[in-house]
One Martini backbone bead per residue (centre of mass of N, CA, C, O) as a GRO file, in nm:
protein
  149
    1UNK     BB    1  -2.024  -1.248   4.066
    2UNK     BB    2  -1.895  -1.471   3.885
    3UNK     BB    3  -1.609  -1.633   3.824
    4UNK     BB    4  -1.621  -1.634   3.510
    5UNK     BB    5  -1.676  -1.332   3.475
    6UNK     BB    6  -1.413  -1.237   3.609
    7UNK     BB    7  -1.224  -1.371   3.407
    8UNK     BB    8  -1.328  -1.236   3.152
    9UNK     BB    9  -1.285  -0.947   3.245
   10UNK     BB   10  -0.980  -0.974   3.285
   11UNK     BB   11  -0.910  -1.043   2.993
   12UNK     BB   12  -1.025  -0.788   2.864
   13UNK     BB   13  -0.846  -0.588   3.016
   14UNK     BB   14  -0.575  -0.696   2.916
   15UNK     BB   15  -0.628  -0.651   2.617
   16UNK     BB   16  -0.673  -0.346   2.629
   17UNK     BB   17  -0.401  -0.271   2.756
   18UNK     BB   18  -0.229  -0.401   2.534
   19UNK     BB   19  -0.333  -0.231   2.299
   20UNK     BB   20  -0.252   0.043   2.413
   21UNK     BB   21   0.050  -0.018   2.444
   22UNK     BB   22   0.109  -0.066   2.139
   23UNK     BB   23   0.052   0.239   2.060
   24UNK     BB   24   0.309   0.353   2.244
   25UNK     BB   25   0.509   0.193   2.086
   26UNK     BB   26   0.773   0.208   1.907
   27UNK     BB   27   0.806   0.037   1.620
   28UNK     BB   28   1.126   0.020   1.582
   29UNK     BB   29   1.181  -0.127   1.864
   30UNK     BB   30   1.024  -0.416   1.759
   31UNK     BB   31   0.994  -0.362   1.415
   32UNK     BB   32   1.190  -0.228   1.182
   33UNK     BB   33   1.084  -0.320   0.886
   34UNK     BB   34   0.791  -0.148   0.946
   35UNK     BB   35   0.839   0.122   0.878
   36UNK     BB   36   0.698   0.399   0.788
   37UNK     BB   37   0.703   0.519   0.450
   38UNK     BB   38   0.504   0.678   0.324
   39UNK     BB   39   0.519   0.950   0.057
   40UNK     BB   40   0.713   0.983  -0.168
   41UNK     BB   41   0.812   1.104  -0.442
   42UNK     BB   42   0.736   1.135  -0.771
   43UNK     BB   43   0.981   1.032  -1.048
   44UNK     BB   44   0.769   0.881  -1.246
   45UNK     BB   45   0.624   0.864  -1.575
   46UNK     BB   46   0.358   0.709  -1.720
   47UNK     BB   47   0.271   0.571  -2.044
   48UNK     BB   48  -0.024   0.487  -2.093
   49UNK     BB   49  -0.238   0.317  -2.304
   50UNK     BB   50  -0.468   0.378  -2.079
   51UNK     BB   51  -0.694   0.480  -1.847
   52UNK     BB   52  -0.787   0.195  -1.764
   53UNK     BB   53  -0.517   0.079  -1.678
   54UNK     BB   54  -0.459   0.285  -1.461
   55UNK     BB   55  -0.710   0.234  -1.288
   56UNK     BB   56  -0.653  -0.066  -1.227
   57UNK     BB   57  -0.372  -0.026  -1.103
   58UNK     BB   58  -0.461   0.161  -0.874
   59UNK     BB   59  -0.664  -0.043  -0.742
   60UNK     BB   60  -0.448  -0.310  -0.728
   61UNK     BB   61  -0.129  -0.172  -0.681
   62UNK     BB   62  -0.051   0.122  -0.554
   63UNK     BB   63  -0.042   0.078  -0.239
   64UNK     BB   64   0.240  -0.107  -0.276
   65UNK     BB   65   0.359   0.008  -0.587
   66UNK     BB   66   0.386   0.309  -0.458
   67UNK     BB   67   0.386   0.672  -0.365
   68UNK     BB   68   0.035   0.643  -0.345
   69UNK     BB   69  -0.070   0.571  -0.073
   70UNK     BB   70  -0.365   0.452   0.088
   71UNK     BB   71  -0.435   0.503   0.417
   72UNK     BB   72  -0.594   0.341   0.637
   73UNK     BB   73  -0.711   0.364   0.952
   74UNK     BB   74  -0.565   0.083   1.050
   75UNK     BB   75  -0.253   0.166   0.978
   76UNK     BB   76  -0.213   0.295   1.294
   77UNK     BB   77  -0.258   0.003   1.423
   78UNK     BB   78  -0.147  -0.195   1.643
   79UNK     BB   79  -0.027  -0.462   1.452
   80UNK     BB   80  -0.124  -0.387   1.161
   81UNK     BB   81   0.088  -0.173   1.078
   82UNK     BB   82   0.322  -0.368   1.040
   83UNK     BB   83   0.209  -0.522   0.797
   84UNK     BB   84   0.151  -0.288   0.609
   85UNK     BB   85   0.441  -0.167   0.602
   86UNK     BB   86   0.584  -0.420   0.504
   87UNK     BB   87   0.430  -0.452   0.237
   88UNK     BB   88   0.510  -0.179   0.120
   89UNK     BB   89   0.815  -0.206   0.132
   90UNK     BB   90   0.829  -0.464  -0.043
   91UNK     BB   91   0.672  -0.362  -0.290
   92UNK     BB   92   0.864  -0.121  -0.360
   93UNK     BB   93   1.120  -0.295  -0.392
   94UNK     BB   94   1.015  -0.474  -0.627
   95UNK     BB   95   0.798  -0.239  -0.720
   96UNK     BB   96   0.768   0.102  -0.884
   97UNK     BB   97   0.568   0.336  -1.037
   98UNK     BB   98   0.714   0.612  -0.914
   99UNK     BB   99   1.031   0.513  -1.018
  100UNK     BB  100   1.061   0.254  -1.227
  101UNK     BB  101   1.088  -0.004  -1.065
  102UNK     BB  102   1.065  -0.303  -1.213
  103UNK     BB  103   0.895  -0.261  -1.497
  104UNK     BB  104   0.763  -0.573  -1.584
  105UNK     BB  105   0.523  -0.705  -1.767
  106UNK     BB  106   0.565  -1.015  -1.739
  107UNK     BB  107   0.572  -1.019  -1.426
  108UNK     BB  108   0.295  -0.898  -1.374
  109UNK     BB  109   0.132  -1.107  -1.530
  110UNK     BB  110   0.224  -1.356  -1.372
  111UNK     BB  111   0.110  -1.268  -1.095
  112UNK     BB  112  -0.184  -1.266  -1.188
  113UNK     BB  113  -0.209  -1.554  -1.303
  114UNK     BB  114  -0.107  -1.683  -1.014
  115UNK     BB  115  -0.256  -1.517  -0.784
  116UNK     BB  116  -0.045  -1.318  -0.616
  117UNK     BB  117  -0.192  -1.070  -0.749
  118UNK     BB  118  -0.332  -0.960  -0.528
  119UNK     BB  119  -0.336  -1.004  -0.214
  120UNK     BB  120  -0.557  -1.150  -0.007
  121UNK     BB  121  -0.537  -0.952   0.233
  122UNK     BB  122  -0.603  -0.706   0.056
  123UNK     BB  123  -0.876  -0.796  -0.069
  124UNK     BB  124  -1.035  -0.812   0.207
  125UNK     BB  125  -1.007  -0.467   0.233
  126UNK     BB  126  -1.028  -0.420  -0.107
  127UNK     BB  127  -1.273  -0.418  -0.332
  128UNK     BB  128  -1.142  -0.259  -0.579
  129UNK     BB  129  -0.925  -0.510  -0.624
  130UNK     BB  130  -1.162  -0.697  -0.721
  131UNK     BB  131  -1.123  -0.840  -1.006
  132UNK     BB  132  -1.226  -0.940  -1.280
  133UNK     BB  133  -1.147  -1.133  -1.538
  134UNK     BB  134  -1.168  -0.903  -1.745
  135UNK     BB  135  -0.994  -0.697  -1.589
  136UNK     BB  136  -0.739  -0.866  -1.574
  137UNK     BB  137  -0.700  -0.886  -1.878
  138UNK     BB  138  -0.687  -0.584  -1.929
  139UNK     BB  139  -0.440  -0.535  -1.748
  140UNK     BB  140  -0.246  -0.724  -1.893
  141UNK     BB  141  -0.267  -0.586  -2.168
  142UNK     BB  142  -0.175  -0.308  -2.062
  143UNK     BB  143   0.103  -0.395  -1.961
  144UNK     BB  144   0.206  -0.490  -2.232
  145UNK     BB  145   0.167  -0.213  -2.379
  146UNK     BB  146   0.332  -0.036  -2.169
  147UNK     BB  147   0.596  -0.249  -2.089
  148UNK     BB  148   0.609  -0.511  -2.203
  149UNK     BB  149   0.864  -0.787  -2.195
   0.00000   0.00000   0.00000
């Protein structure tokens, strides 16, 4: 085996061992803000203006801004789990459809218009959240009708 192949093999082995070690380390001991939030009970019921608004909101917003998160398979693998959990914790703190926290139609609409939400990193892994321009407009209209200004 050539010297370069031995070096590459060594690097691959170190990466694999490091990845396995990350899975065994309790997350809170190295990165407390990203503790897994789970799905607490839903304590607030929204009276949606239409089923279509609810469907679009669930597709584009609910994984981070509700207590009804659908955790993908990779959300339990460190270090990706740290980022996923931190995003969910921050999203629920900012606004939560399941608790009625900070449900302000104008703010939601502004975030969509400024293309801040859904976040690009989320869109890259969740094709159902990639709304067309017409769907975004429909969602914004629905937010206005449901939550007002």
